[in-house]
KEKE-3310 file (N, C-alpha, C; in steps of 0.2 Angstrom, whole numbers, plus 5000, padded with zeros to 4 digits):
npx = (5069:5068:5079:5087:5087:5076:5075:5062:5057:5038:5025:5011:5000:4983:4969:4957:4944:4931:4925:4929:4939:4953:4968:4985:4998:5016:5032:5049:5063:5074:5065:5057:5067:5070:5058:5055:5053:5045:5029:5017:5021:5025:5013:5005:5015:5008:4995:4996:5005:4993:4984:4990:4991:4979:4974:4971:4968:4983:4987:4999:5011:5013:5013:5018:5019:5027:5039:5043:5042:5034:5037)
npy = (5004:5022:5025:5012:4994:4982:4963:4951:4935:4929:4922:4913:4906:4895:4893:4886:4894:4893:4889:4896:4904:4909:4919:4918:4928:4928:4934:4933:4931:4942:4952:4953:4959:4970:4979:4977:4986:4995:4992:4996:5000:4988:4980:4986:4981:4967:4970:4971:4961:4950:4959:4955:4942:4935:4941:4953:4969:4981:4997:5007:5021:5014:5022:5016:5023:5040:5039:5026:5019:5010:5005)
npz = (4944:4946:4936:4935:4928:4935:4939:4942:4948:4948:4955:4950:4960:4959:4972:4983:4992:5004:4992:4982:4971:4973:4971:4973:4973:4973:4977:4972:4981:4982:4976:4988:4994:4991:4991:5004:5013:5008:5007:5000:4987:4983:4984:4973:4962:4964:4961:4948:4943:4944:4935:4923:4921:4923:4910:4907:4896:4898:4898:4893:4896:4913:4928:4944:4955:4960:4955:4948:4932:4921:4904)
capx = (5066:5072:5084:5089:5080:5076:5071:5059:5054:5033:5022:5003:4996:4975:4966:4949:4943:4923:4922:4928:4945:4959:4973:4992:5005:5023:5037:5055:5067:5077:5058:5055:5072:5070:5052:5053:5052:5040:5024:5011:5022:5024:5005:5004:5016:5005:4991:5000:5004:4986:4980:4993:4988:4969:4975:4967:4973:4987:4989:5006:5014:5011:5016:5016:5021:5032:5048:5043:5037:5032:5035)
capy = (5008:5028:5022:5007:4987:4975:4957:4947:4928:4931:4913:4913:4900:4898:4889:4888:4898:4893:4886:4904:4905:4913:4919:4919:4927:4926:4936:4929:4932:4948:4956:4956:4961:4977:4980:4976:4995:4998:4986:5000:5000:4979:4980:4989:4976:4962:4970:4972:4954:4948:4958:4952:4934:4935:4943:4959:4974:4985:5004:5008:5018:5012:5024:5014:5030:5046:5036:5021:5019:5005:5007)
capz = (4949:4943:4929:4937:4928:4939:4936:4949:4945:4952:4953:4953:4961:4964:4977:4982:4999:5005:4985:4979:4967:4977:4968:4977:4970:4976:4973:4972:4987:4977:4977:4994:4998:4987:4994:5012:5018:5002:5005:4997:4980:4982:4982:4966:4956:4964:4957:4940:4941:4941:4929:4916:4923:4922:4902:4905:4897:4900:4895:4894:4902:4919:4933:4950:4959:4956:4954:4945:4927:4916:4899)
cpx = (5071:5077:5087:5083:5083:5074:5068:5056:5045:5029:5016:5001:4988:4972:4960:4950:4937:4922:4923:4936:4948:4966:4980:4996:5011:5028:5043:5059:5070:5069:5056:5061:5071:5063:5050:5050:5045:5034:5019:5013:5024:5018:5002:5006:5011:5000:4992:4999:4999:4985:4982:4989:4982:4971:4970:4970:4975:4988:4995:5007:5012:5015:5014:5016:5026:5038:5049:5038:5038:5031:5036)
cpy = (5017:5024:5015:4999:4984:4969:4955:4940:4930:4923:4915:4906:4901:4892:4889:4891:4897:4893:4891:4904:4910:4913:4921:4920:4929:4929:4934:4933:4941:4953:4957:4957:4970:4982:4980:4982:4997:4995:4991:4997:4991:4976:4980:4984:4968:4963:4970:4966:4951:4950:4955:4944:4932:4940:4950:4965:4978:4992:5006:5016:5017:5016:5020:5019:5036:5043:5031:5021:5013:5007:5001)
cpz = (4946:4936:4929:4934:4934:4938:4943:4944:4951:4951:4954:4955:4962:4968:4979:4993:5000:4997:4981:4976:4971:4973:4972:4974:4975:4973:4974:4978:4986:4979:4984:4999:4996:4991:5001:5015:5012:5002:5000:4989:4978:4980:4976:4961:4958:4960:4949:4936:4941:4937:4921:4917:4922:4915:4903:4903:4900:4895:4898:4893:4907:4925:4941:4955:4957:4953:4950:4939:4921:4911:4892)
residu = (MET:GLY:GLN:THR:GLN:HIS:GLN:PHE:THR:MET:THR:VAL:GLU:THR:ASP:ASN:LEU:CYS:ASN:GLN:PRO:LEU:GLN:ILE:ILE:GLN:GLY:ASP:ASP:LYS:PHE:HIS:SER:LEU:PHE:GLN:TRP:ASN:ARG:GLU:LEU:ALA:GLN:LYS:ILE:TYR:GLU:LEU:VAL:ALA:GLN:VAL:TYR:ASN:GLN:HIS:PRO:LEU:ASN:PHE:PRO:ILE:SER:LEU:ASP:THR:SER:VAL:TRP:ILE:LYS)
# end
């Protein structure tokens, strides 16, 4: 974020709810500590992880908000 690089471990599990697949994405403790006060930004990162997991194309750079860019 900003000029600081962070690394997180994200896991994706698939479960069924009413016979429909449901993806459960979970960040590690460091992720939760960093984003505990910015749930909107955390949600955008979860959505980005879901796109990668589901092999959807990404267009770089990606802006998650005005202070965070992924190149």
